[in-house]
Biopython code that builds the backbone (N, CA, C, O; Angstrom):
import numpy as np
from Bio.PDB.StructureBuilder import StructureBuilder

atoms = [
    (1, "MET", "N", (0.846, -1.174, 0.000)),
    (1, "MET", "CA", (0.000, 0.000, 0.000)),
    (1, "MET", "C", (0.890, 1.235, 0.000)),
    (1, "MET", "O", (2.054, 1.180, 0.397)),
    (2, "ARG", "N", (0.322, 2.351, -0.453)),
    (2, "ARG", "CA", (1.043, 3.614, -0.522)),
    (2, "ARG", "C", (0.447, 4.582, 0.498)),
    (2, "ARG", "O", (-0.751, 4.861, 0.481)),
    (3, "PHE", "N", (1.302, 5.087, 1.384)),
    (3, "PHE", "CA", (0.863, 5.957, 2.472)),
    (3, "PHE", "C", (1.444, 7.354, 2.343)),
    (3, "PHE", "O", (2.575, 7.526, 1.889)),
    (4, "LEU", "N", (0.665, 8.354, 2.745)),
    (4, "LEU", "CA", (1.125, 9.726, 2.885)),
    (4, "LEU", "C", (1.141, 10.037, 4.374)),
    (4, "LEU", "O", (0.099, 10.016, 5.030)),
    (5, "ILE", "N", (2.314, 10.324, 4.901)),
    (5, "ILE", "CA", (2.504, 10.540, 6.338)),
    (5, "ILE", "C", (2.361, 12.020, 6.652)),
    (5, "ILE", "O", (3.047, 12.860, 6.069)),
    (6, "ASP", "N", (1.469, 12.328, 7.575)),
    (6, "ASP", "CA", (1.251, 13.705, 8.001)),
    (6, "ASP", "C", (2.425, 14.175, 8.862)),
    (6, "ASP", "O", (3.144, 13.366, 9.448)),
    (7, "ALA", "N", (2.604, 15.489, 8.926)),
    (7, "ALA", "CA", (3.735, 16.081, 9.640)),
    (7, "ALA", "C", (3.651, 15.919, 11.159)),
    (7, "ALA", "O", (4.634, 16.169, 11.857)),
    (8, "ASP", "N", (2.507, 15.508, 11.675)),
    (8, "ASP", "CA", (2.383, 15.341, 13.124)),
    (8, "ASP", "C", (2.922, 13.995, 13.614)),
    (8, "ASP", "O", (2.898, 13.716, 14.812)),
    (9, "LEU", "N", (3.397, 13.175, 12.706)),
    (9, "LEU", "CA", (3.939, 11.860, 13.075)),
    (9, "LEU", "C", (5.466, 11.893, 13.046)),
    (9, "LEU", "O", (6.064, 12.710, 12.346)),
    (10, "PRO", "N", (6.089, 10.996, 13.814)),
    (10, "PRO", "CA", (7.558, 10.981, 13.842)),
    (10, "PRO", "C", (8.155, 10.630, 12.480)),
    (10, "PRO", "O", (7.539, 9.928, 11.678)),
    (11, "ARG", "N", (9.347, 11.125, 12.240)),
    (11, "ARG", "CA", (10.056, 10.824, 10.994)),
    (11, "ARG", "C", (10.242, 9.331, 10.786)),
    (11, "ARG", "O", (10.260, 8.874, 9.643)),
    (12, "ASP", "N", (10.383, 8.558, 11.853)),
    (12, "ASP", "CA", (10.576, 7.108, 11.749)),
    (12, "ASP", "C", (9.354, 6.376, 11.199)),
    (12, "ASP", "O", (9.429, 5.183, 10.905)),
    (13, "THR", "N", (8.241, 7.070, 11.060)),
    (13, "THR", "CA", (7.028, 6.443, 10.542)),
    (13, "THR", "C", (7.282, 5.828, 9.171)),
    (13, "THR", "O", (6.807, 4.729, 8.887)),
    (14, "SER", "N", (8.021, 6.521, 8.326)),
    (14, "SER", "CA", (8.287, 5.990, 6.982)),
    (14, "SER", "C", (9.111, 4.715, 7.047)),
    (14, "SER", "O", (8.895, 3.799, 6.253)),
    (15, "THR", "N", (10.045, 4.642, 7.974)),
    (15, "THR", "CA", (10.863, 3.437, 8.132)),
    (15, "THR", "C", (10.005, 2.257, 8.562)),
    (15, "THR", "O", (10.168, 1.147, 8.056)),
    (16, "VAL", "N", (9.089, 2.497, 9.499)),
    (16, "VAL", "CA", (8.207, 1.428, 9.969)),
    (16, "VAL", "C", (7.306, 0.948, 8.831)),
    (16, "VAL", "O", (7.163, -0.257, 8.622)),
    (17, "LEU", "N", (6.707, 1.867, 8.106)),
    (17, "LEU", "CA", (5.842, 1.470, 6.990)),
    (17, "LEU", "C", (6.625, 0.684, 5.945)),
    (17, "LEU", "O", (6.139, -0.328, 5.439)),
    (18, "ALA", "N", (7.817, 1.135, 5.622)),
    (18, "ALA", "CA", (8.648, 0.436, 4.634)),
    (18, "ALA", "C", (9.036, -0.956, 5.120)),
    (18, "ALA", "O", (9.153, -1.878, 4.313)),
    (19, "SER", "N", (9.235, -1.121, 6.415)),
    (19, "SER", "CA", (9.606, -2.439, 6.952)),
    (19, "SER", "C", (8.477, -3.458, 6.787)),
    (19, "SER", "O", (8.713, -4.665, 6.837)),
    (20, "TYR", "N", (7.249, -2.968, 6.592)),
    (20, "TYR", "CA", (6.100, -3.838, 6.331)),
    (20, "TYR", "C", (5.824, -3.968, 4.829)),
    (20, "TYR", "O", (4.827, -4.564, 4.422)),
    (21, "GLY", "N", (6.712, -3.407, 4.022)),
    (21, "GLY", "CA", (6.586, -3.533, 2.574)),
    (21, "GLY", "C", (5.750, -2.465, 1.899)),
    (21, "GLY", "O", (5.370, -2.618, 0.738)),
    (22, "HIS", "N", (5.461, -1.397, 2.599)),
    (22, "HIS", "CA", (4.636, -0.328, 2.055)),
    (22, "HIS", "C", (5.491, 0.826, 1.552)),
    (22, "HIS", "O", (6.633, 1.001, 1.977)),
    (23, "VAL", "N", (4.927, 1.606, 0.645)),
    (23, "VAL", "CA", (5.552, 2.842, 0.173)),
    (23, "VAL", "C", (5.115, 3.947, 1.130)),
    (23, "VAL", "O", (3.937, 4.056, 1.469)),
    (24, "ALA", "N", (6.064, 4.757, 1.558)),
    (24, "ALA", "CA", (5.760, 5.817, 2.513)),
    (24, "ALA", "C", (6.325, 7.139, 2.015)),
    (24, "ALA", "O", (7.521, 7.255, 1.747)),
    (25, "ILE", "N", (5.449, 8.138, 1.895)),
    (25, "ILE", "CA", (5.858, 9.479, 1.491)),
    (25, "ILE", "C", (5.501, 10.414, 2.636)),
    (25, "ILE", "O", (4.357, 10.447, 3.090)),
    (26, "ASP", "N", (6.478, 11.167, 3.096)),
    (26, "ASP", "CA", (6.282, 12.097, 4.206)),
    (26, "ASP", "C", (5.978, 13.477, 3.623)),
    (26, "ASP", "O", (6.687, 13.941, 2.730)),
    (27, "VAL", "N", (4.936, 14.132, 4.120)),
    (27, "VAL", "CA", (4.564, 15.448, 3.598)),
    (27, "VAL", "C", (5.712, 16.448, 3.721)),
    (27, "VAL", "O", (5.809, 17.376, 2.918)),
    (28, "ARG", "N", (6.585, 16.270, 4.722)),
    (28, "ARG", "CA", (7.708, 17.187, 4.921)),
    (28, "ARG", "C", (8.745, 17.064, 3.814)),
    (28, "ARG", "O", (9.539, 17.978, 3.592)),
    (29, "ASP", "N", (8.735, 15.918, 3.113)),
    (29, "ASP", "CA", (9.707, 15.701, 2.043)),
    (29, "ASP", "C", (9.214, 16.184, 0.683)),
    (29, "ASP", "O", (9.978, 16.197, -0.282)),
    (30, "ILE", "N", (7.950, 16.578, 0.595)),
    (30, "ILE", "CA", (7.393, 16.998, -0.697)),
    (30, "ILE", "C", (6.841, 18.424, -0.641)),
    (30, "ILE", "O", (6.029, 18.822, -1.476)),
    (31, "GLY", "N", (7.295, 19.185, 0.357)),
    (31, "GLY", "CA", (6.895, 20.584, 0.450)),
    (31, "GLY", "C", (5.531, 20.831, 1.051)),
    (31, "GLY", "O", (4.996, 21.932, 0.922)),
    (32, "LEU", "N", (4.947, 19.830, 1.710)),
    (32, "LEU", "CA", (3.627, 19.995, 2.321)),
    (32, "LEU", "C", (3.679, 19.945, 3.848)),
    (32, "LEU", "O", (2.657, 19.730, 4.499)),
    (33, "GLY", "N", (4.855, 20.141, 4.409)),
    (33, "GLY", "CA", (5.014, 20.049, 5.861)),
    (33, "GLY", "C", (4.168, 21.029, 6.639)),
    (33, "GLY", "O", (3.774, 20.747, 7.771)),
    (34, "ARG", "N", (3.885, 22.173, 6.053)),
    (34, "ARG", "CA", (3.066, 23.190, 6.724)),
    (34, "ARG", "C", (1.726, 23.405, 6.019)),
    (34, "ARG", "O", (1.056, 24.417, 6.225)),
    (35, "ALA", "N", (1.357, 22.451, 5.198)),
    (35, "ALA", "CA", (0.125, 22.566, 4.410)),
    (35, "ALA", "C", (-1.115, 22.387, 5.273)),
    (35, "ALA", "O", (-1.074, 21.747, 6.323)),
    (36, "GLN", "N", (-2.204, 22.958, 4.816)),
    (36, "GLN", "CA", (-3.506, 22.757, 5.448)),
    (36, "GLN", "C", (-3.951, 21.310, 5.209)),
    (36, "GLN", "O", (-3.515, 20.661, 4.258)),
    (37, "ASP", "N", (-4.824, 20.823, 6.089)),
    (37, "ASP", "CA", (-5.343, 19.463, 5.935)),
    (37, "ASP", "C", (-5.969, 19.255, 4.562)),
    (37, "ASP", "O", (-5.796, 18.199, 3.953)),
    (38, "SER", "N", (-6.689, 20.246, 4.079)),
    (38, "SER", "CA", (-7.359, 20.102, 2.780)),
    (38, "SER", "C", (-6.347, 19.912, 1.647)),
    (38, "SER", "O", (-6.618, 19.171, 0.702)),
    (39, "GLU", "N", (-5.195, 20.566, 1.726)),
    (39, "GLU", "CA", (-4.155, 20.401, 0.709)),
    (39, "GLU", "C", (-3.546, 19.003, 0.769)),
    (39, "GLU", "O", (-3.278, 18.383, -0.260)),
    (40, "ILE", "N", (-3.335, 18.523, 1.981)),
    (40, "ILE", "CA", (-2.790, 17.175, 2.162)),
    (40, "ILE", "C", (-3.779, 16.142, 1.633)),
    (40, "ILE", "O", (-3.399, 15.193, 0.947)),
    (41, "ALA", "N", (-5.038, 16.340, 1.960)),
    (41, "ALA", "CA", (-6.078, 15.416, 1.493)),
    (41, "ALA", "C", (-6.146, 15.398, -0.032)),
    (41, "ALA", "O", (-6.257, 14.331, -0.635)),
    (42, "GLU", "N", (-6.080, 16.559, -0.651)),
    (42, "GLU", "CA", (-6.151, 16.618, -2.112)),
    (42, "GLU", "C", (-4.929, 15.944, -2.742)),
    (42, "GLU", "O", (-5.063, 15.241, -3.744)),
    (43, "TYR", "N", (-3.759, 16.148, -2.177)),
    (43, "TYR", "CA", (-2.554, 15.489, -2.691)),
    (43, "TYR", "C", (-2.705, 13.968, -2.583)),
    (43, "TYR", "O", (-2.366, 13.233, -3.511)),
    (44, "ALA", "N", (-3.212, 13.515, -1.451)),
    (44, "ALA", "CA", (-3.409, 12.069, -1.248)),
    (44, "ALA", "C", (-4.389, 11.514, -2.278)),
    (44, "ALA", "O", (-4.145, 10.460, -2.864)),
    (45, "ARG", "N", (-5.486, 12.215, -2.496)),
    (45, "ARG", "CA", (-6.476, 11.772, -3.490)),
    (45, "ARG", "C", (-5.879, 11.715, -4.886)),
    (45, "ARG", "O", (-6.048, 10.731, -5.606)),
    (46, "ALA", "N", (-5.184, 12.771, -5.260)),
    (46, "ALA", "CA", (-4.640, 12.864, -6.615)),
    (46, "ALA", "C", (-3.566, 11.821, -6.885)),
    (46, "ALA", "O", (-3.334, 11.440, -8.033)),
    (47, "ASN", "N", (-2.908, 11.358, -5.817)),
    (47, "ASN", "CA", (-1.796, 10.424, -5.980)),
    (47, "ASN", "C", (-2.089, 9.029, -5.435)),
    (47, "ASN", "O", (-1.179, 8.213, -5.286)),
    (48, "THR", "N", (-3.347, 8.761, -5.143)),
    (48, "THR", "CA", (-3.798, 7.455, -4.662)),
    (48, "THR", "C", (-2.988, 6.991, -3.454)),
    (48, "THR", "O", (-2.420, 5.899, -3.440)),
    (49, "LEU", "N", (-2.955, 7.857, -2.444)),
    (49, "LEU", "CA", (-2.216, 7.574, -1.212)),
    (49, "LEU", "C", (-3.179, 7.505, -0.032)),
    (49, "LEU", "O", (-4.144, 8.266, 0.036)),
    (50, "CYS", "N", (-2.916, 6.606, 0.877)),
    (50, "CYS", "CA", (-3.664, 6.499, 2.129)),
    (50, "CYS", "C", (-3.026, 7.452, 3.140)),
    (50, "CYS", "O", (-1.825, 7.374, 3.399)),
    (51, "ILE", "N", (-3.819, 8.338, 3.700)),
    (51, "ILE", "CA", (-3.316, 9.298, 4.690)),
    (51, "ILE", "C", (-3.136, 8.587, 6.023)),
    (51, "ILE", "O", (-4.013, 7.838, 6.453)),
    (52, "VAL", "N", (-2.006, 8.818, 6.677)),
    (52, "VAL", "CA", (-1.802, 8.345, 8.043)),
    (52, "VAL", "C", (-1.414, 9.561, 8.886)),
    (52, "VAL", "O", (-0.479, 10.292, 8.558)),
    (53, "THR", "N", (-2.157, 9.758, 9.982)),
    (53, "THR", "CA", (-2.047, 10.980, 10.762)),
    (53, "THR", "C", (-2.497, 10.739, 12.201)),
    (53, "THR", "O", (-3.107, 9.716, 12.510)),
    (54, "ALA", "N", (-2.190, 11.686, 13.062)),
    (54, "ALA", "CA", (-2.761, 11.695, 14.412)),
    (54, "ALA", "C", (-3.721, 12.878, 14.560)),
    (54, "ALA", "O", (-4.188, 13.172, 15.661)),
    (55, "ASP", "N", (-4.006, 13.540, 13.468)),
    (55, "ASP", "CA", (-4.860, 14.717, 13.427)),
    (55, "ASP", "C", (-6.324, 14.280, 13.329)),
    (55, "ASP", "O", (-6.749, 13.747, 12.304)),
    (56, "TRP", "N", (-7.087, 14.506, 14.391)),
    (56, "TRP", "CA", (-8.477, 14.073, 14.441)),
    (56, "TRP", "C", (-9.358, 14.808, 13.446)),
    (56, "TRP", "O", (-10.480, 14.371, 13.188)),
    (57, "GLY", "N", (-8.881, 15.920, 12.875)),
    (57, "GLY", "CA", (-9.653, 16.608, 11.850)),
    (57, "GLY", "C", (-9.952, 15.720, 10.661)),
    (57, "GLY", "O", (-10.996, 15.858, 10.024)),
    (58, "PHE", "N", (-9.030, 14.800, 10.357)),
    (58, "PHE", "CA", (-9.235, 13.889, 9.236)),
    (58, "PHE", "C", (-10.301, 12.829, 9.522)),
    (58, "PHE", "O", (-10.721, 12.118, 8.609)),
    (59, "SER", "N", (-10.738, 12.716, 10.763)),
    (59, "SER", "CA", (-11.761, 11.722, 11.093)),
    (59, "SER", "C", (-13.178, 12.227, 10.842)),
    (59, "SER", "O", (-14.142, 11.476, 10.993)),
    (60, "ASP", "N", (-13.308, 13.491, 10.462)),
    (60, "ASP", "CA", (-14.635, 14.058, 10.179)),
    (60, "ASP", "C", (-15.061, 13.608, 8.782)),
    (60, "ASP", "O", (-14.603, 14.148, 7.775)),
    (61, "ILE", "N", (-15.939, 12.618, 8.740)),
    (61, "ILE", "CA", (-16.326, 12.033, 7.453)),
    (61, "ILE", "C", (-17.198, 12.978, 6.622)),
    (61, "ILE", "O", (-17.406, 12.734, 5.433)),
    (62, "ARG", "N", (-17.705, 14.044, 7.224)),
    (62, "ARG", "CA", (-18.443, 15.045, 6.443)),
    (62, "ARG", "C", (-17.484, 15.876, 5.601)),
    (62, "ARG", "O", (-17.825, 16.304, 4.498)),
    (63, "VAL", "N", (-16.298, 16.098, 6.121)),
    (63, "VAL", "CA", (-15.287, 16.889, 5.422)),
    (63, "VAL", "C", (-14.432, 15.998, 4.525)),
    (63, "VAL", "O", (-14.090, 16.375, 3.404)),
    (64, "TYR", "N", (-14.089, 14.805, 5.035)),
    (64, "TYR", "CA", (-13.238, 13.855, 4.307)),
    (64, "TYR", "C", (-13.983, 12.525, 4.167)),
    (64, "TYR", "O", (-13.683, 11.573, 4.887)),
    (65, "PRO", "N", (-14.957, 12.450, 3.239)),
    (65, "PRO", "CA", (-15.735, 11.217, 3.071)),
    (65, "PRO", "C", (-14.819, 10.061, 2.655)),
    (65, "PRO", "O", (-14.180, 10.137, 1.605)),
    (66, "PRO", "N", (-14.743, 9.010, 3.445)),
    (66, "PRO", "CA", (-13.819, 7.902, 3.164)),
    (66, "PRO", "C", (-13.873, 7.342, 1.742)),
    (66, "PRO", "O", (-12.818, 7.025, 1.192)),
    (67, "PRO", "N", (-15.049, 7.204, 1.117)),
    (67, "PRO", "CA", (-15.058, 6.630, -0.234)),
    (67, "PRO", "C", (-14.264, 7.432, -1.273)),
    (67, "PRO", "O", (-13.923, 6.906, -2.333)),
    (68, "ARG", "N", (-13.975, 8.684, -0.975)),
    (68, "ARG", "CA", (-13.215, 9.522, -1.910)),
    (68, "ARG", "C", (-11.705, 9.335, -1.795)),
    (68, "ARG", "O", (-10.947, 9.899, -2.584)),
    (69, "TYR", "N", (-11.266, 8.546, -0.815)),
    (69, "TYR", "CA", (-9.833, 8.428, -0.524)),
    (69, "TYR", "C", (-9.362, 6.986, -0.594)),
    (69, "TYR", "O", (-10.154, 6.047, -0.523)),
    (70, "SER", "N", (-8.071, 6.840, -0.733)),
    (70, "SER", "CA", (-7.450, 5.505, -0.735)),
    (70, "SER", "C", (-7.216, 5.030, 0.687)),
    (70, "SER", "O", (-6.408, 4.134, 0.934)),
    (71, "GLY", "N", (-7.926, 5.635, 1.607)),
    (71, "GLY", "CA", (-7.847, 5.295, 3.016)),
    (71, "GLY", "C", (-7.401, 6.486, 3.836)),
    (71, "GLY", "O", (-6.600, 7.307, 3.391)),
    (72, "ILE", "N", (-7.936, 6.563, 5.041)),
    (72, "ILE", "CA", (-7.524, 7.567, 6.023)),
    (72, "ILE", "C", (-7.320, 6.816, 7.324)),
    (72, "ILE", "O", (-8.234, 6.162, 7.827)),
    (73, "VAL", "N", (-6.121, 6.912, 7.863)),
    (73, "VAL", "CA", (-5.785, 6.257, 9.128)),
    (73, "VAL", "C", (-5.503, 7.348, 10.152)),
    (73, "VAL", "O", (-4.584, 8.150, 9.980)),
    (74, "VAL", "N", (-6.302, 7.374, 11.225)),
    (74, "VAL", "CA", (-6.094, 8.319, 12.313)),
    (74, "VAL", "C", (-5.641, 7.521, 13.531)),
    (74, "VAL", "O", (-6.335, 6.616, 13.993)),
    (75, "LEU", "N", (-4.470, 7.872, 14.038)),
    (75, "LEU", "CA", (-3.939, 7.194, 15.216)),
    (75, "LEU", "C", (-4.467, 7.878, 16.466)),
    (75, "LEU", "O", (-4.241, 9.070, 16.674)),
    (76, "GLY", "N", (-5.167, 7.122, 17.293)),
    (76, "GLY", "CA", (-5.683, 7.634, 18.552)),
    (76, "GLY", "C", (-4.622, 7.476, 19.622)),
    (76, "GLY", "O", (-4.356, 6.370, 20.093)),
    (77, "LEU", "N", (-4.015, 8.594, 20.004)),
    (77, "LEU", "CA", (-2.866, 8.563, 20.906)),
    (77, "LEU", "C", (-3.174, 9.271, 22.215)),
    (77, "LEU", "O", (-3.946, 10.229, 22.235)),
    (78, "PRO", "N", (-2.576, 8.807, 23.311)),
    (78, "PRO", "CA", (-2.692, 9.555, 24.567)),
    (78, "PRO", "C", (-2.073, 10.946, 24.403)),
    (78, "PRO", "O", (-1.230, 11.160, 23.532)),
    (79, "ALA", "N", (-2.497, 11.875, 25.238)),
    (79, "ALA", "CA", (-2.072, 13.277, 25.117)),
    (79, "ALA", "C", (-0.557, 13.462, 25.089)),
    (79, "ALA", "O", (-0.062, 14.267, 24.301)),
    (80, "MET", "N", (0.163, 12.773, 25.888)),
    (80, "MET", "CA", (1.618, 12.976, 25.983)),
    (80, "MET", "C", (2.374, 11.804, 25.368)),
    (80, "MET", "O", (3.267, 11.244, 26.003)),
    (81, "SER", "N", (2.033, 11.436, 24.162)),
    (81, "SER", "CA", (2.647, 10.284, 23.509)),
    (81, "SER", "C", (4.060, 10.589, 23.036)),
    (81, "SER", "O", (4.360, 11.698, 22.594)),
    (82, "THR", "N", (4.901, 9.604, 23.137)),
    (82, "THR", "CA", (6.246, 9.703, 22.586)),
    (82, "THR", "C", (6.212, 9.162, 21.157)),
    (82, "THR", "O", (5.224, 8.570, 20.722)),
    (83, "GLY", "N", (7.309, 9.380, 20.444)),
    (83, "GLY", "CA", (7.410, 8.824, 19.097)),
    (83, "GLY", "C", (7.303, 7.316, 19.110)),
    (83, "GLY", "O", (6.663, 6.726, 18.240)),
    (84, "ALA", "N", (7.926, 6.689, 20.093)),
    (84, "ALA", "CA", (7.884, 5.229, 20.197)),
    (84, "ALA", "C", (6.457, 4.737, 20.421)),
    (84, "ALA", "O", (6.059, 3.719, 19.854)),
    (85, "MET", "N", (5.685, 5.448, 21.239)),
    (85, "MET", "CA", (4.295, 5.067, 21.484)),
    (85, "MET", "C", (3.463, 5.215, 20.217)),
    (85, "MET", "O", (2.597, 4.388, 19.934)),
    (86, "THR", "N", (3.727, 6.262, 19.463)),
    (86, "THR", "CA", (3.018, 6.492, 18.209)),
    (86, "THR", "C", (3.250, 5.341, 17.251)),
    (86, "THR", "O", (2.307, 4.828, 16.649)),
    (87, "LEU", "N", (4.498, 4.934, 17.106)),
    (87, "LEU", "CA", (4.826, 3.846, 16.193)),
    (87, "LEU", "C", (4.261, 2.517, 16.677)),
    (87, "LEU", "O", (3.908, 1.658, 15.868)),
    (88, "GLU", "N", (4.174, 2.347, 17.973)),
    (88, "GLU", "CA", (3.565, 1.134, 18.536)),
    (88, "GLU", "C", (2.091, 1.046, 18.144)),
    (88, "GLU", "O", (1.602, -0.030, 17.799)),
    (89, "VAL", "N", (1.389, 2.167, 18.197)),
    (89, "VAL", "CA", (-0.019, 2.190, 17.805)),
    (89, "VAL", "C", (-0.146, 1.918, 16.308)),
    (89, "VAL", "O", (-1.042, 1.183, 15.895)),
    (90, "LEU", "N", (0.716, 2.486, 15.502)),
    (90, "LEU", "CA", (0.687, 2.222, 14.068)),
    (90, "LEU", "C", (0.868, 0.735, 13.775)),
    (90, "LEU", "O", (0.224, 0.194, 12.876)),
    (91, "ARG", "N", (1.738, 0.079, 14.526)),
    (91, "ARG", "CA", (1.984, -1.360, 14.320)),
    (91, "ARG", "C", (0.744, -2.208, 14.628)),
    (91, "ARG", "O", (0.605, -3.313, 14.103)),
    (92, "VAL", "N", (-0.157, -1.697, 15.476)),
    (92, "VAL", "CA", (-1.411, -2.415, 15.744)),
    (92, "VAL", "C", (-2.143, -2.650, 14.421)),
    (92, "VAL", "O", (-2.700, -3.724, 14.196)),
    (93, "LEU", "N", (-2.137, -1.654, 13.562)),
    (93, "LEU", "CA", (-2.753, -1.804, 12.244)),
    (93, "LEU", "C", (-1.876, -2.634, 11.310)),
    (93, "LEU", "O", (-2.365, -3.561, 10.663)),
    (94, "LEU", "N", (-0.608, -2.316, 11.235)),
    (94, "LEU", "CA", (0.276, -2.968, 10.277)),
    (94, "LEU", "C", (0.439, -4.465, 10.537)),
    (94, "LEU", "O", (0.714, -5.231, 9.613)),
    (95, "ASP", "N", (0.272, -4.875, 11.779)),
    (95, "ASP", "CA", (0.350, -6.305, 12.111)),
    (95, "ASP", "C", (-0.896, -7.066, 11.657)),
    (95, "ASP", "O", (-0.975, -8.285, 11.807)),
    (96, "ARG", "N", (-1.863, -6.341, 11.103)),
    (96, "ARG", "CA", (-3.102, -6.951, 10.601)),
    (96, "ARG", "C", (-3.247, -6.670, 9.106)),
    (96, "ARG", "O", (-4.026, -5.799, 8.721)),
    (97, "PRO", "N", (-2.508, -7.394, 8.256)),
    (97, "PRO", "CA", (-2.601, -7.126, 6.813)),
    (97, "PRO", "C", (-4.014, -7.268, 6.260)),
    (97, "PRO", "O", (-4.350, -6.645, 5.253)),
    (98, "ASP", "N", (-4.842, -8.085, 6.909)),
    (98, "ASP", "CA", (-6.227, -8.206, 6.467)),
    (98, "ASP", "C", (-6.961, -6.878, 6.603)),
    (98, "ASP", "O", (-7.813, -6.555, 5.775)),
    (99, "LEU", "N", (-6.641, -6.102, 7.641)),
    (99, "LEU", "CA", (-7.255, -4.788, 7.822)),
    (99, "LEU", "C", (-6.629, -3.755, 6.891)),
    (99, "LEU", "O", (-7.329, -2.894, 6.357)),
    (100, "VAL", "N", (-5.325, -3.837, 6.694)),
    (100, "VAL", "CA", (-4.658, -2.913, 5.765)),
    (100, "VAL", "C", (-5.275, -3.038, 4.379)),
    (100, "VAL", "O", (-5.462, -2.035, 3.690)),
    (101, "ASP", "N", (-5.591, -4.257, 3.969)),
    (101, "ASP", "CA", (-6.205, -4.484, 2.657)),
    (101, "ASP", "C", (-7.580, -3.833, 2.537)),
    (101, "ASP", "O", (-8.037, -3.554, 1.429)),
    (102, "LEU", "N", (-8.242, -3.591, 3.662)),
    (102, "LEU", "CA", (-9.579, -2.998, 3.659)),
    (102, "LEU", "C", (-9.567, -1.467, 3.698)),
    (102, "LEU", "O", (-10.632, -0.852, 3.640)),
    (103, "LEU", "N", (-8.397, -0.843, 3.793)),
    (103, "LEU", "CA", (-8.325, 0.603, 3.981)),
    (103, "LEU", "C", (-8.890, 1.448, 2.843)),
    (103, "LEU", "O", (-9.550, 2.447, 3.130)),
    (104, "PRO", "N", (-8.676, 1.113, 1.575)),
    (104, "PRO", "CA", (-9.202, 1.997, 0.529)),
    (104, "PRO", "C", (-10.710, 2.234, 0.691)),
    (104, "PRO", "O", (-11.501, 1.298, 0.802)),
    (105, "GLY", "N", (-11.074, 3.527, 0.700)),
    (105, "GLY", "CA", (-12.473, 3.892, 0.858)),
    (105, "GLY", "C", (-12.972, 3.884, 2.286)),
    (105, "GLY", "O", (-14.173, 4.005, 2.525)),
    (106, "ARG", "N", (-12.058, 3.742, 3.244)),
    (106, "ARG", "CA", (-12.473, 3.669, 4.644)),
    (106, "ARG", "C", (-11.635, 4.597, 5.523)),
    (106, "ARG", "O", (-10.514, 4.975, 5.182)),
    (107, "LEU", "N", (-12.218, 4.944, 6.658)),
    (107, "LEU", "CA", (-11.536, 5.625, 7.743)),
    (107, "LEU", "C", (-11.198, 4.565, 8.782)),
    (107, "LEU", "O", (-12.067, 3.793, 9.188)),
    (108, "ALA", "N", (-9.942, 4.525, 9.215)),
    (108, "ALA", "CA", (-9.532, 3.612, 10.286)),
    (108, "ALA", "C", (-9.082, 4.446, 11.477)),
    (108, "ALA", "O", (-8.196, 5.293, 11.362)),
    (109, "ILE", "N", (-9.704, 4.195, 12.615)),
    (109, "ILE", "CA", (-9.269, 4.794, 13.875)),
    (109, "ILE", "C", (-8.470, 3.708, 14.588)),
    (109, "ILE", "O", (-9.015, 2.665, 14.950)),
    (110, "VAL", "N", (-7.189, 3.956, 14.785)),
    (110, "VAL", "CA", (-6.296, 2.937, 15.350)),
    (110, "VAL", "C", (-5.870, 3.375, 16.745)),
    (110, "VAL", "O", (-5.300, 4.450, 16.934)),
    (111, "GLU", "N", (-6.156, 2.522, 17.707)),
    (111, "GLU", "CA", (-5.749, 2.756, 19.083)),
    (111, "GLU", "C", (-4.913, 1.572, 19.547)),
    (111, "GLU", "O", (-4.806, 0.566, 18.846)),
    (112, "LYS", "N", (-4.333, 1.693, 20.708)),
    (112, "LYS", "CA", (-3.422, 0.656, 21.196)),
    (112, "LYS", "C", (-4.087, -0.715, 21.293)),
    (112, "LYS", "O", (-3.429, -1.741, 21.118)),
    (113, "SER", "N", (-5.375, -0.731, 21.569)),
    (113, "SER", "CA", (-6.045, -2.019, 21.786)),
    (113, "SER", "C", (-7.067, -2.392, 20.717)),
    (113, "SER", "O", (-7.677, -3.458, 20.801)),
    (114, "ARG", "N", (-7.270, -1.526, 19.701)),
    (114, "ARG", "CA", (-8.278, -1.859, 18.698)),
    (114, "ARG", "C", (-8.138, -0.999, 17.440)),
    (114, "ARG", "O", (-7.476, 0.040, 17.426)),
    (115, "VAL", "N", (-8.793, -1.486, 16.393)),
    (115, "VAL", "CA", (-8.897, -0.763, 15.128)),
    (115, "VAL", "C", (-10.379, -0.705, 14.768)),
    (115, "VAL", "O", (-11.051, -1.736, 14.718)),
    (116, "ARG", "N", (-10.882, 0.491, 14.518)),
    (116, "ARG", "CA", (-12.275, 0.663, 14.093)),
    (116, "ARG", "C", (-12.278, 1.140, 12.656)),
    (116, "ARG", "O", (-11.563, 2.082, 12.317)),
    (117, "LEU", "N", (-13.066, 0.510, 11.811)),
    (117, "LEU", "CA", (-13.183, 0.898, 10.407)),
    (117, "LEU", "C", (-14.551, 1.505, 10.145)),
    (117, "LEU", "O", (-15.571, 0.988, 10.600)),
    (118, "ARG", "N", (-14.559, 2.618, 9.398)),
    (118, "ARG", "CA", (-15.782, 3.265, 8.977)),
    (118, "ARG", "C", (-15.718, 3.482, 7.487)),
    (118, "ARG", "O", (-14.741, 4.079, 7.034)),
    (119, "PRO", "N", (-16.666, 3.054, 6.687)),
    (119, "PRO", "CA", (-17.732, 2.159, 7.105)),
    (119, "PRO", "C", (-17.176, 0.781, 7.448)),
    (119, "PRO", "O", (-16.112, 0.391, 6.967)),
    (120, "PRO", "N", (-17.916, 0.044, 8.290)),
    (120, "PRO", "CA", (-17.475, -1.293, 8.665)),
    (120, "PRO", "C", (-17.378, -2.193, 7.432)),
    (120, "PRO", "O", (-18.105, -1.997, 6.458)),
    (121, "PRO", "N", (-16.487, -3.173, 7.477)),
    (121, "PRO", "CA", (-16.380, -4.118, 6.337)),
    (121, "PRO", "C", (-17.635, -4.951, 6.173)),
    (121, "PRO", "O", (-17.708, -5.786, 5.271)),
]
sb = StructureBuilder()
sb.init_structure("model")
sb.init_model(0)
sb.init_chain("A")
sb.init_seg("    ")
for serial, (resi, resn, name, xyz) in enumerate(atoms, 1):
    if name == "N":
        sb.init_residue(resn, " ", resi, " ")
    sb.init_atom(name, np.array(xyz, "f"), 0.0, 1.0, " ", f" {name:<3s}", serial, name[0])
structure = sb.get_structure()
């Protein structure tokens, strides 16, 4: 799968995604590090990329309807999360290739103990 990593995630996110065999593009590497969410979303749509972020704004399905995207992954993190904790939550999803395969057209809320997909499979 091809992922677009939001600037709110650690730089190591691309390394973790690549270790699972995925393509990872970081917004900071393509001049979108300070872009608005709408610009990031449009870039992801135009380039068939699944957004991965900790920004809850992307979970608003009225603004970002999942069927229009190649997937939106929002990591649900505790308030004072470290980079290591963030990557641990991401691995909850990546360790489930069956769920990764379901991402196109869906919103995934990923937390340490569960993954919720909208719409449900």
